All heavy atoms as an XYZ file, in Angstrom:
904
protein
N      91.900     30.387    139.227
C      92.414     31.152    138.120
C      92.057     30.438    136.802
O      92.129     29.236    136.688
C      93.950     31.266    138.252
C      94.555     32.010    137.082
S      96.334     32.203    137.350
C      96.827     32.639    135.754
N      91.699     31.265    135.826
C      91.435     30.730    134.470
C      92.452     31.357    133.540
O      92.851     32.495    133.696
C      89.999     31.026    134.024
C      89.738     30.371    132.691
C      89.719     32.516    133.989
C      88.290     30.265    132.323
N      92.911     30.546    132.612
C      93.905     31.033    131.648
C      93.382     30.850    130.224
O      93.001     29.787    129.850
C      95.197     30.278    131.793
C      95.946     30.580    133.075
C      97.318     29.969    133.108
O      98.099     30.166    132.158
O      97.602     29.260    134.063
N      93.363     31.962    129.507
C      93.041     31.941    128.065
C      94.305     32.412    127.335
O      95.028     33.264    127.837
C      91.900     32.891    127.766
C      90.538     32.642    128.398
C      89.562     33.689    127.956
C      90.028     31.271    128.035
N      94.438     31.927    126.119
C      95.558     32.486    125.347
C      95.212     33.921    124.965
O      94.071     34.365    125.101
C      95.911     31.589    124.139
C      94.795     31.542    123.084
O      94.042     32.522    122.935
O      94.729     30.494    122.407
N      96.173     34.645    124.468
C      95.983     36.076    124.208
C      94.873     36.307    123.196
O      94.090     37.219    123.345
C      97.304     36.678    123.715
C      97.216     38.179    123.582
C      98.577     38.777    123.302
N      98.468     40.206    123.259
C      98.619     40.978    124.344
N      98.924     40.437    125.490
N      98.516     42.279    124.223
N      94.797     35.479    122.135
C      93.784     35.639    121.113
C      92.384     35.485    121.697
O      91.473     36.298    121.426
C      94.021     34.623    119.964
O      95.315     34.843    119.411
C      92.964     34.813    118.889
N      92.198     34.473    122.541
C      90.882     34.268    123.161
C      90.520     35.386    124.083
O      89.374     35.833    124.168
C      90.863     32.932    123.882
N      91.549     35.899    124.859
C      91.272     36.987    125.773
C      90.886     38.256    124.997
O      89.952     38.963    125.375
C      92.488     37.248    126.656
C      92.212     38.268    127.728
C      91.679     37.891    128.946
C      92.460     39.613    127.500
C      91.413     38.802    129.943
C      92.199     40.547    128.506
C      91.699     40.157    129.709
N      91.618     38.538    123.930
C      91.330     39.710    123.103
C      89.924     39.615    122.511
O      89.232     40.631    122.377
C      92.373     39.885    122.007
C      93.686     40.377    122.580
C      94.816     40.469    121.536
O      94.641     39.935    120.382
O      95.871     41.017    121.879
N      89.475     38.402    122.214
C      88.109     38.212    121.698
C      87.085     38.587    122.783
O      86.028     39.123    122.446
C      87.928     36.759    121.256
N      87.408     38.309    124.065
C      86.494     38.735    125.139
C      86.399     40.251    125.209
O      85.318     40.818    125.413
C      86.957     38.185    126.511
C      86.943     36.705    126.744
C      87.372     36.394    128.166
C      85.548     36.127    126.467
N      87.532     40.923    125.076
C      87.562     42.382    125.053
C      86.750     42.897    123.868
O      85.952     43.813    124.024
C      89.008     42.910    125.081
C      88.988     44.426    124.898
C      89.702     42.510    126.344
N      86.947     42.326    122.695
C      86.173     42.712    121.518
C      84.700     42.538    121.735
O      83.905     43.419    121.354
C      86.650     41.923    120.282
C      88.007     42.308    119.795
O      88.527     43.411    120.170
O      88.588     41.532    119.015
N      84.315     41.435    122.348
C      82.912     41.187    122.583
C      82.336     42.227    123.564
O      81.215     42.721    123.377
C      82.671     39.779    123.172
C      81.232     39.439    123.301
C      80.941     38.006    123.576
N      81.954     37.268    124.303
C      81.736     36.117    124.910
N      80.539     35.590    124.896
N      82.687     35.504    125.536
N      83.112     42.579    124.580
C      82.651     43.616    125.534
C      82.488     44.956    124.810
O      81.519     45.688    125.073
C      83.652     43.733    126.687
N      83.391     45.276    123.905
C      83.274     46.507    123.140
C      82.071     46.456    122.198
O      81.331     47.463    122.081
C      84.538     46.767    122.330
C      85.767     47.141    123.134
C      87.031     47.031    122.320
C      85.627     48.527    123.709
N      81.824     45.295    121.589
C      80.640     45.163    120.714
C      79.342     45.293    121.449
O      78.325     45.686    120.852
C      80.700     43.805    119.989
C      81.753     43.731    118.920
O      82.305     44.795    118.503
O      82.093     42.581    118.505
N      79.352     44.981    122.752
C      78.142     45.041    123.565
C      77.762     46.447    123.995
O      76.693     46.709    124.528
C      78.256     44.142    124.777
C      78.180     42.664    124.419
O      77.730     42.345    123.297
O      78.533     41.830    125.283
N      78.670     47.407    123.766
C      78.367     48.800    124.129
C      77.297     49.314    123.151
O      77.429     49.156    121.928
C      79.660     49.663    124.057
C      80.572     49.175    125.203
C      79.320     51.148    124.228
C      81.940     49.805    125.156
N      76.226     49.907    123.683
C      75.176     50.372    122.802
C      75.683     51.322    121.698
O      76.597     52.127    121.957
C      74.215     51.122    123.744
C      74.502     50.498    125.089
C      75.958     50.166    125.099
N      75.137     51.199    120.509
C      75.614     51.945    119.347
C      75.581     53.452    119.602
O      76.465     54.213    119.162
C      74.770     51.635    118.116
C      75.006     50.219    117.605
O      76.078     49.627    117.941
O      74.145     49.723    116.855
N      74.530     53.930    120.296
C      74.426     55.384    120.534
C      75.526     55.886    121.451
O      75.909     57.060    121.355
C      73.040     55.751    121.069
C      72.643     55.046    122.362
C      71.934     53.703    122.149
O      71.905     53.179    121.018
O      71.450     53.169    123.147
N      76.065     55.070    122.305
C      77.195     55.426    123.160
C      78.525     55.233    122.383
O      79.385     56.122    122.383
C      77.194     54.644    124.471
C      75.978     55.034    125.311
C      78.508     54.853    125.238
C      75.802     54.219    126.563
N      78.643     54.142    121.686
C      79.849     53.876    120.921
C      80.100     54.961    119.844
O      81.235     55.312    119.590
C      79.777     52.507    120.248
N      79.045     55.511    119.315
C      79.178     56.581    118.302
C      79.786     57.856    118.884
O      80.352     58.681    118.123
C      77.799     56.883    117.697
N      79.694     58.005    120.175
C      80.243     59.203    120.839
C      81.728     59.072    121.235
O      82.378     60.046    121.574
C      79.431     59.539    122.096
C      77.947     59.864    121.829
C      77.218     59.991    123.156
C      77.807     61.100    120.960
N      82.240     57.821    121.193
C      83.642     57.618    121.520
C      84.480     58.310    120.457
O      84.202     58.225    119.259
C      83.950     56.109    121.570
C      85.454     55.853    121.683
C      83.205     55.461    122.728
N      85.502     59.039    120.929
C      86.309     59.847    119.969
C      87.783     59.685    120.229
O      88.257     59.922    121.372
C      85.913     61.312    120.134
C      86.669     62.210    119.146
O      86.676     61.916    117.945
O      87.232     63.185    119.596
N      88.516     59.274    119.199
C      89.994     59.214    119.248
C      90.462     58.341    120.403
O      91.215     58.783    121.289
C      90.544     60.644    119.330
C      91.996     60.698    118.856
O      92.466     59.879    118.117
N      92.697     61.740    119.302
N      90.069     57.089    120.424
C      90.355     56.154    121.501
C      90.744     54.816    120.939
O      90.137     54.326    119.990
C      89.088     56.006    122.373
C      89.158     55.012    123.520
C      90.045     55.541    124.639
C      87.767     54.712    124.035
N      91.764     54.211    121.524
C      92.187     52.879    121.168
C      92.158     52.025    122.433
O      92.475     52.502    123.541
C      93.588     52.880    120.509
C      94.636     53.388    121.471
C      93.932     51.538    119.983
N      91.766     50.748    122.291
C      91.733     49.807    123.397
C      92.829     48.759    123.169
O      92.861     48.154    122.143
C      90.364     49.134    123.566
C      90.391     48.134    124.689
C      89.282     50.188    123.760
N      93.692     48.608    124.154
C      94.842     47.697    124.046
C      94.799     46.676    125.181
O      94.416     47.004    126.281
C      96.162     48.495    124.155
C      96.304     49.663    123.148
C      97.407     50.579    123.582
C      96.552     49.107    121.768
N      95.246     45.454    124.878
C      95.402     44.441    125.872
C      96.873     44.309    126.223
O      97.701     44.168    125.336
C      94.833     43.088    125.418
C      95.172     41.981    126.398
C      93.329     43.160    125.179
N      97.179     44.401    127.492
C      98.542     44.161    127.992
C      98.444     43.020    128.977
O      97.453     42.816    129.665
C      99.082     45.414    128.694
C      99.241     46.601    127.787
C     100.401     46.478    126.840
O     101.346     45.704    127.144
O     100.371     47.148    125.804
N      99.549     42.238    129.098
C      99.539     41.127    130.056
C      99.573     41.638    131.496
O      98.830     41.121    132.334
C     100.748     40.224    129.811
C     100.572     39.355    128.573
O      99.435     39.124    128.163
O     101.582     38.897    128.048
N     100.371     42.620    131.788
C     100.574     43.056    133.167
C     100.349     44.582    133.296
O     100.672     45.344    132.425
C     102.013     42.753    133.636
C     102.344     41.291    133.683
C     101.606     40.522    134.751
O     101.049     41.125    135.702
O     101.556     39.269    134.640
N      99.820     44.988    134.447
C      99.682     46.423    134.731
C     101.034     47.020    135.111
O     102.009     46.298    135.280
C      98.675     46.438    135.925
C      98.930     45.135    136.598
C      99.293     44.167    135.516
N     101.055     48.327    135.263
C     102.304     48.970    135.725
C     102.784     48.340    137.064
O     101.955     47.994    137.899
C     101.941     50.433    135.900
C     100.692     50.601    135.097
C     100.002     49.302    135.087
N     104.100     48.277    137.229
C     104.656     47.655    138.415
C     104.226     48.355    139.722
O     104.120     47.717    140.761
C     106.207     47.646    138.316
N     103.925     49.631    139.657
C     103.530     50.371    140.838
C     102.098     50.157    141.234
O     101.630     50.625    142.287
C     103.843     51.878    140.711
C     103.042     52.536    139.597
O     102.588     51.820    138.681
O     102.937     53.783    139.626
N     101.324     49.431    140.414
C      99.891     49.122    140.713
C      99.530     47.748    140.164
O      98.748     47.622    139.240
C      98.977     50.213    140.155
C      97.637     50.257    140.817
O      97.334     49.356    141.615
O      96.856     51.189    140.545
N     100.109     46.704    140.767
C      99.985     45.352    140.195
C      98.585     44.754    140.201
O      98.345     43.769    139.521
C     100.970     44.528    141.056
C     101.041     45.233    142.350
C     100.911     46.718    141.990
N      97.658     45.318    140.962
C      96.298     44.807    141.008
C      95.349     45.495    140.053
O      94.160     45.136    140.000
C      95.744     44.903    142.439
C      96.533     44.055    143.411
O      97.000     42.956    143.013
O      96.712     44.462    144.573
N      95.866     46.389    139.286
C      95.037     47.185    138.353
C      94.488     46.248    137.251
O      95.202     45.432    136.710
C      95.894     48.285    137.745
C      95.199     49.486    137.162
C      94.373     50.216    138.203
C      96.254     50.454    136.599
N      93.215     46.371    136.964
C      92.559     45.563    135.914
C      92.489     46.296    134.602
O      92.528     45.690    133.537
C      91.142     45.188    136.345
C      91.032     44.441    137.681
C      89.583     44.165    137.992
C      91.828     43.168    137.677
N      92.369     47.601    134.636
C      92.289     48.427    133.443
C      92.768     49.801    133.764
O      92.845     50.195    134.939
N      93.043     50.598    132.708
C      93.570     51.943    132.910
C      93.164     52.791    131.737
O      93.327     52.389    130.559
C      95.091     51.922    133.050
C      95.786     53.277    133.137
C      95.452     53.919    134.479
C      97.278     53.099    133.000
N      92.613     53.983    132.007
C      92.329     54.963    130.959
C      93.437     55.958    130.991
O      93.718     56.558    132.033
C      90.950     55.647    131.220
C      90.676     56.791    130.286
C      90.414     56.554    128.931
C      90.698     58.106    130.747
C      90.183     57.598    128.050
C      90.452     59.163    129.847
C      90.207     58.894    128.540
O      89.985     59.934    127.666
N      94.055     56.188    129.841
C      95.140     57.186    129.729
C      94.773     58.143    128.627
O      94.785     57.783    127.443
C      96.421     56.442    129.355
C      97.582     57.381    129.118
O      97.693     58.385    129.838
O      98.401     57.101    128.212
N      94.312     59.308    129.049
C      93.926     60.320    128.059
C      93.220     61.468    128.719
O      93.284     61.676    129.934
N      92.543     62.273    127.850
C      91.798     63.415    128.314
C      90.320     63.134    128.069
O      89.918     62.894    126.911
C      92.230     64.666    127.508
C      91.416     65.897    127.933
C      93.730     64.928    127.692
N      89.575     63.092    129.151
C      88.136     62.797    129.038
C      87.442     63.758    128.088
O      87.863     64.909    127.947
C      87.495     62.861    130.408
N      86.415     63.298    127.431
C      85.668     64.148    126.497
C      85.204     65.421    127.138
O      85.157     66.469    126.485
C      84.463     63.356    125.925
C      84.822     62.151    125.069
C      83.541     61.398    124.653
C      85.613     62.534    123.838
N      84.863     65.365    128.413
C      84.366     66.547    129.126
C      85.452     67.571    129.408
O      85.196     68.723    129.766
C      83.726     66.131    130.458
O      84.691     65.362    131.212
C      82.467     65.302    130.237
N      86.714     67.188    129.240
C      87.862     68.071    129.547
C      88.603     68.532    128.286
O      89.528     69.325    128.398
C      88.854     67.335    130.442
C      88.266     66.830    131.756
C      87.829     67.951    132.661
O      88.528     68.996    132.724
O      86.771     67.815    133.325
N      88.210     68.073    127.128
C      88.925     68.381    125.907
C      88.641     69.819    125.447
O      87.591     70.362    125.634
C      88.541     67.409    124.775
C      89.050     66.028    125.058
C      88.806     65.133    123.895
N      89.262     63.786    124.214
C      89.122     62.764    123.369
N      88.528     62.938    122.207
N      89.559     61.549    123.730
N      89.676     70.334    124.762
C      89.560     71.664    124.150
C      89.387     71.466    122.653
O      89.562     70.357    122.120
C      90.799     72.515    124.413
O      91.939     71.848    123.873
C      91.003     72.716    125.927
N      89.101     72.524    121.932
C      88.849     72.503    120.523
C      90.035     71.963    119.710
O      89.883     71.345    118.670
C      88.436     73.851    119.973
N      91.259     72.161    120.181
C      92.439     71.780    119.432
C      92.886     70.348    119.773
O      93.971     69.943    119.402
C      93.574     72.756    119.662
C      94.045     72.822    121.097
O      93.447     72.204    121.959
N      95.097     73.586    121.345
N      92.031     69.552    120.417
C      92.407     68.178    120.790
C      92.397     67.236    119.571
O      93.008     66.189    119.648
C      91.428     67.649    121.864
C      91.874     66.344    122.434
N      92.835     66.249    123.392
C      91.452     65.062    122.160
C      93.021     64.973    123.693
N      92.214     64.234    122.980
N      91.822     67.622    118.496
C      91.716     66.697    117.339
C      93.065     66.274    116.769
O      93.167     65.251    116.147
C      90.844     67.326    116.262
O      91.463     68.525    115.786
N      94.097     67.049    117.022
C      95.431     66.724    116.487
C      96.206     65.815    117.493
O      97.314     65.402    117.181
C      96.212     67.977    116.210
N      95.622     65.524    118.622
C      96.297     64.782    119.657
C      96.336     63.275    119.281
O      95.504     62.773    118.532
C      95.626     64.949    121.011
N      97.306     62.588    119.892
C      97.345     61.115    119.743
C      96.113     60.552    120.420
O      95.505     61.174    121.306
C      98.581     60.576    120.438
C      99.922     60.897    119.761
C     101.068     60.442    120.650
C      99.988     60.253    118.416
N      95.707     59.347    120.013
C      94.484     58.756    120.610
C      94.636     58.559    122.135
O      95.727     58.224    122.592
C      94.343     57.437    119.909
C      95.199     57.474    118.718
C      96.283     58.486    119.007
N      93.521     58.697    122.854
C      93.477     58.243    124.201
C      93.611     56.751    124.171
O      93.310     56.094    123.170
C      92.140     58.627    124.850
C      92.002     60.135    125.058
O      92.908     60.888    124.717
O      90.939     60.520    125.580
N      94.048     56.149    125.343
C      94.240     54.702    125.350
C      93.525     54.105    126.555
O      93.539     54.683    127.651
C      95.730     54.383    125.445
C      96.510     54.929    124.278
C      97.995     54.657    124.389
N      98.556     55.272    125.609
C      99.781     55.116    126.020
N     100.611     54.320    125.372
N     100.207     55.710    127.095
N      92.964     52.964    126.310
C      92.449     52.120    127.389
C      93.272     50.860    127.384
O      93.450     50.232    126.313
C      90.968     51.778    127.223
C      90.101     53.017    127.504
C      90.551     50.612    128.149
C      88.629     52.802    127.264
N      93.829     50.529    128.548
C      94.587     49.300    128.679
C      93.750     48.339    129.487
O      93.211     48.697    130.557
C      95.895     49.524    129.431
C      96.850     50.392    128.688
C      96.931     51.769    128.954
C      97.660     49.864    127.674
C      97.797     52.558    128.291
C      98.581     50.693    126.980
C      98.630     52.034    127.266
N      93.611     47.096    129.031
C      92.979     46.033    129.769
C      94.078     45.026    130.109
O      94.750     44.567    129.224
C      91.862     45.338    128.934
C      90.810     46.387    128.431
C      91.179     44.216    129.721
C      90.065     47.097    129.516
N      94.217     44.749    131.396
C      95.334     43.911    131.850
C      94.905     42.469    132.044
O      94.150     42.132    132.934
C      95.938     44.505    133.136
C      96.408     45.921    132.946
C      95.828     46.990    133.574
C      97.455     46.149    132.030
C      96.289     48.291    133.394
C      97.905     47.455    131.827
C      97.318     48.529    132.479
N      95.425     41.630    131.172
C      95.006     40.231    131.052
C      95.280     39.373    132.314
O      94.392     38.695    132.822
C      95.704     39.661    129.825
C      95.383     38.237    129.491
C      96.011     37.863    128.168
N      96.204     36.449    128.087
C      97.356     35.828    128.099
N      98.480     36.503    128.134
N      97.417     34.510    127.998
N      96.492     39.375    132.788
C      96.817     38.473    133.897
C      96.072     38.742    135.196
O      95.539     37.812    135.788
C      98.361     38.443    134.109
C      99.025     37.740    132.965
O      98.452     36.956    132.196
N     100.342     38.004    132.783
N      95.961     39.999    135.667
C      95.172     40.175    136.868
C      93.719     39.793    136.735
O      93.113     39.281    137.689
C      95.301     41.705    137.144
C      96.518     42.150    136.399
C      96.620     41.234    135.205
N      93.130     40.037    135.568
C      91.748     39.633    135.357
C      91.603     38.119    135.411
O      90.711     37.576    136.049
C      91.225     40.180    134.018
C      90.787     41.622    134.085
C      90.775     42.252    132.710
C      89.427     41.763    134.772
N      92.539     37.388    134.780
C      92.508     35.935    134.788
C      92.719     35.376    136.197
O      92.086     34.408    136.591
C      93.524     35.358    133.816
C      93.192     35.629    132.360
C      94.190     35.011    131.417
O      93.776     34.330    130.504
N      95.472     35.230    131.622
N      93.641     36.021    136.936
C      93.952     35.542    138.256
C      92.759     35.663    139.224
O      92.628     34.878    140.158
C      95.166     36.305    138.826
C      96.454     35.915    138.143
C      97.636     36.832    138.461
O      97.503     37.732    139.337
O      98.710     36.643    137.844
N      91.906     36.631    139.029
C      90.798     36.833    139.947
C      89.575     35.955    139.620
O      88.616     35.927    140.398
C      90.403     38.322    140.008
C      89.710     38.819    138.773
S      89.328     40.604    138.892
C      88.025     40.593    140.068
N      89.596     35.287    138.467
C      88.430     34.531    138.020
C      88.670     33.048    138.048
O      89.756     32.575    137.748
C      88.045     34.973    136.596
S      87.591     36.719    136.495
N      87.629     32.306    138.410
C      87.681     30.844    138.475
C      87.066     30.216    137.238
O      87.363     29.039    136.951
C      86.970     30.356    139.732
C      87.635     30.792    141.028
C      89.018     30.209    141.194
O      89.268     29.062    140.799
O      89.899     30.916    141.709
N      86.148     30.892    136.566
C      85.472     30.327    135.411
C      85.537     31.306    134.246
O      85.720     32.508    134.448
C      83.980     29.996    135.725
O      83.297     31.254    135.927
C      83.846     29.122    136.924
N      85.288     30.772    133.045
C      85.260     31.666    131.879
C      84.096     32.644    131.964
O      84.197     33.789    131.549
C      85.187     30.850    130.589
C      85.365     31.730    129.367
C      85.582     30.967    128.102
O      86.013     29.794    128.138
O      85.340     31.550    127.027
N      82.949     32.209    132.515
C      81.819     33.089    132.670
C      82.127     34.257    133.559
O      81.741     35.409    133.305
C      80.588     32.315    133.215
C      80.037     31.273    132.298
C      80.900     29.982    132.261
O      81.563     29.657    133.255
O      80.840     29.311    131.248
N      82.829     33.995    134.635
C      83.284     35.034    135.555
C      84.206     35.986    134.833
O      84.101     37.212    134.987
C      83.985     34.383    136.761
C      84.078     35.200    137.980
C      84.718     34.481    139.138
O      84.970     33.229    139.043
O      84.987     35.129    140.128
N      85.108     35.464    134.055
C      86.075     36.307    133.305
C      85.358     37.176    132.294
O      85.658     38.367    132.167
C      87.137     35.415    132.614
C      88.243     36.154    131.866
C      89.023     37.109    132.782
C      89.182     35.161    131.183
N      84.389     36.633    131.580
C      83.601     37.406    130.609
C      82.975     38.582    131.326
O      83.027     39.726    130.831
C      82.535     36.511    129.954
C      81.521     37.366    129.193
C      83.166     35.524    129.013
N      82.398     38.360    132.489
C      81.747     39.430    133.251
C      82.749     40.464    133.702
O      82.500     41.669    133.596
C      80.958     38.800    134.446
C      80.031     39.807    135.060
O      79.313     40.543    134.303
O      79.990     39.914    136.288
N      83.841     40.037    134.255
C      84.876     40.990    134.744
C      85.481     41.805    133.646
O      85.757     42.997    133.816
C      85.951     40.282    135.561
C      85.461     39.714    136.910
C      84.951     40.785    137.835
O      85.416     41.953    137.784
O      84.057     40.452    138.642
N      85.698     41.170    132.479
C      86.232     41.935    131.345
C      85.195     42.976    130.932
O      85.552     44.145    130.660
C      86.586     40.983    130.157
C      86.804     41.771    128.874
C      87.830     40.168    130.508
N      83.921     42.608    130.840
C      82.877     43.550    130.454
C      82.826     44.728    131.424
O      82.811     45.894    131.061
C      81.510     42.862    130.406
C      80.372     43.813    129.974
C      79.027     43.134    130.162
N      78.763     42.681    131.517
C      78.395     43.472    132.509
N      78.234     44.779    132.341
N      78.173     42.989    133.714
N      82.861     44.434    132.725
C      82.828     45.494    133.723
C      84.045     46.409    133.609
O      83.898     47.645    133.663
C      82.754     44.887    135.179
C      81.391     44.268    135.387
C      83.075     45.933    136.234
C      81.304     43.383    136.625
N      85.223     45.836    133.380
C      86.426     46.626    133.237
C      86.402     47.514    132.021
O      86.760     48.674    132.078
C      87.672     45.711    133.235
O      87.681     44.907    134.438
C      88.968     46.516    133.144
N      85.944     46.963    130.902
C      85.858     47.768    129.663
C      84.881     48.924    129.847
O      85.178     50.063    129.532
C      85.447     46.843    128.462
C      85.043     47.673    127.250
C      86.627     45.926    128.091
N      83.723     48.640    130.365
C      82.707     49.678    130.618
C      83.258     50.757    131.595
O      83.104     51.969    131.376
C      81.385     49.086    131.127
C      80.448     50.204    131.620
C      80.724     48.283    130.052
N      83.946     50.312    132.631
C      84.535     51.209    133.602
C      85.492     52.205    132.942
O      85.429     53.402    133.159
C      85.247     50.369    134.661
C      85.891     51.153    135.756
N      85.416     51.215    137.024
C      87.020     51.893    135.728
C      86.204     51.961    137.754
N      87.210     52.394    137.027
N      86.362     51.670    132.128
C      87.412     52.514    131.487
C      86.777     53.429    130.405
O      87.168     54.579    130.273
C      88.543     51.669    130.909
C      89.270     50.812    131.933
C      89.727     51.556    133.152
O      90.051     52.793    133.071
O      89.817     50.927    134.254
N      85.815     52.927    129.661
C      85.123     53.809    128.683
C      84.366     54.924    129.396
O      84.326     56.037    128.924
C      84.245     52.976    127.766
C      85.120     52.178    126.799
C      83.234     53.871    127.004
C      84.384     51.287    125.869
N      83.848     54.616    130.588
C      83.174     55.654    131.356
C      84.124     56.786    131.686
O      83.743     57.940    131.675
C      82.553     55.040    132.631
N      85.367     56.443    132.019
C      86.385     57.483    132.256
C      86.578     58.354    131.016
O      86.778     59.560    131.107
C      87.699     56.877    132.715
C      87.707     56.325    134.093
N      87.100     56.966    135.154
C      88.232     55.178    134.591
C      87.278     56.231    136.264
N      87.955     55.137    135.938
N      86.545     57.754    129.854
C      86.654     58.503    128.587
C      85.530     59.559    128.483
O      85.741     60.631    127.946
C      86.579     57.519    127.398
C      86.614     58.131    126.048
N      87.748     58.747    125.590
C      85.701     58.184    125.062
C      87.507     59.211    124.333
N      86.250     58.839    124.004
N      84.391     59.231    129.062
C      83.255     60.163    129.031
C      83.224     61.079    130.267
O      82.292     61.847    130.458
C      81.918     59.378    128.971
C      81.644     58.840    127.619
C      81.883     57.501    127.334
C      81.158     59.639    126.610
C      81.653     56.982    126.081
C      80.930     59.141    125.328
C      81.158     57.788    125.071
N      84.301     61.009    131.075
C      84.397     61.908    132.207
C      83.708     61.451    133.479
O      83.539     62.224    134.406
N      83.319     60.204    133.552
C      82.657     59.667    134.742
C      83.726     59.204    135.690
O      84.599     58.411    135.345
C      81.689     58.522    134.384
C      80.639     59.040    133.420
C      81.088     57.932    135.623
C      79.739     57.990    132.826
N      83.674     59.715    136.923
C      84.682     59.444    137.940
C      84.452     58.162    138.717
O      83.411     57.533    138.588
N      85.434     57.834    139.564
C      85.404     56.597    140.351
C      84.160     56.540    141.295
O      83.525     55.514    141.398
C      86.676     56.466    141.182
C      87.908     56.176    140.369
C      87.922     54.845    139.693
O      87.334     53.886    140.205
O      88.484     54.785    138.603
N      83.861     57.634    141.934
C      82.743     57.635    142.926
C      81.425     57.274    142.218
O      80.638     56.466    142.711
C      82.644     58.971    143.628
N      81.211     57.914    141.054
C      79.968     57.652    140.326
C      79.949     56.216    139.805
O      78.906     55.554    139.849
C      79.829     58.607    139.172
C      78.455     58.591    138.535
C      78.193     59.701    137.544
O      79.050     60.580    137.367
O      77.136     59.662    136.920
N      81.083     55.732    139.329
C      81.176     54.343    138.870
C      80.859     53.338    140.004
O      80.214     52.352    139.778
C      82.499     54.038    138.235
C      82.705     54.656    136.856
C      84.175     54.593    136.444
C      81.839     53.942    135.845
N      81.374     53.610    141.198
C      81.067     52.751    142.333
C      79.574     52.721    142.589
O      78.995     51.652    142.808
C      81.768     53.280    143.594
C      83.203     52.843    143.698
N      83.579     51.582    144.092
C      84.352     53.507    143.422
C      84.895     51.483    144.051
N      85.383     52.652    143.641
N      78.906     53.877    142.497
C      77.495     53.964    142.689
C      76.690     53.196    141.661
O      75.605     52.696    141.924
N      77.249     53.123    140.424
C      76.559     52.426    139.331
C      76.912     50.925    139.285
O      76.365     50.198    138.495
C      76.970     53.075    138.003
C      76.517     54.495    137.799
C      77.159     55.075    136.545
C      75.000     54.560    137.671
N      77.830     50.498    140.167
C      78.217     49.064    140.197
C      79.271     48.690    139.231
O      79.474     47.513    138.938
N      80.032     49.658    138.719
C      81.099     49.406    137.766
C      82.496     49.736    138.370
O      83.350     50.289    137.678
C      80.901     50.230    136.463
C      79.799     49.653    135.641
C      78.526     50.283    135.642
C      79.987     48.532    134.837
C      77.503     49.761    134.879
C      78.932     48.038    134.080
C      77.741     48.657    134.123
O      76.677     48.145    133.366
N      82.683     49.334    139.594
C      83.981     49.645    140.223
C      84.708     48.372    140.575
O      84.170     47.322    140.588
C      83.718     50.488    141.469
């Protein structure tokens, strides 16, 4: 297990977001990314969670809605990693995985792409 303080962990998430290609990042709409220490109690092994309406499912009146949210769960990610390099990679995979849900990409397709 590797432990980073919250600020350092949030910096990893920011770096993963910065690594998303500009042409894809420009398509992200009404989305906020949040870091939480723990996932919901009913799914303690969860690394990330997309909470919202995928772009492919939105209607024209969605612009007045609250932002969709991506949660990145700090403690489970740290618990599964032995090195900072491993954590950097797992954070990147988790961020990409959850952003893919924002674009309407499902679990099966993500597994096929290696982002599961």
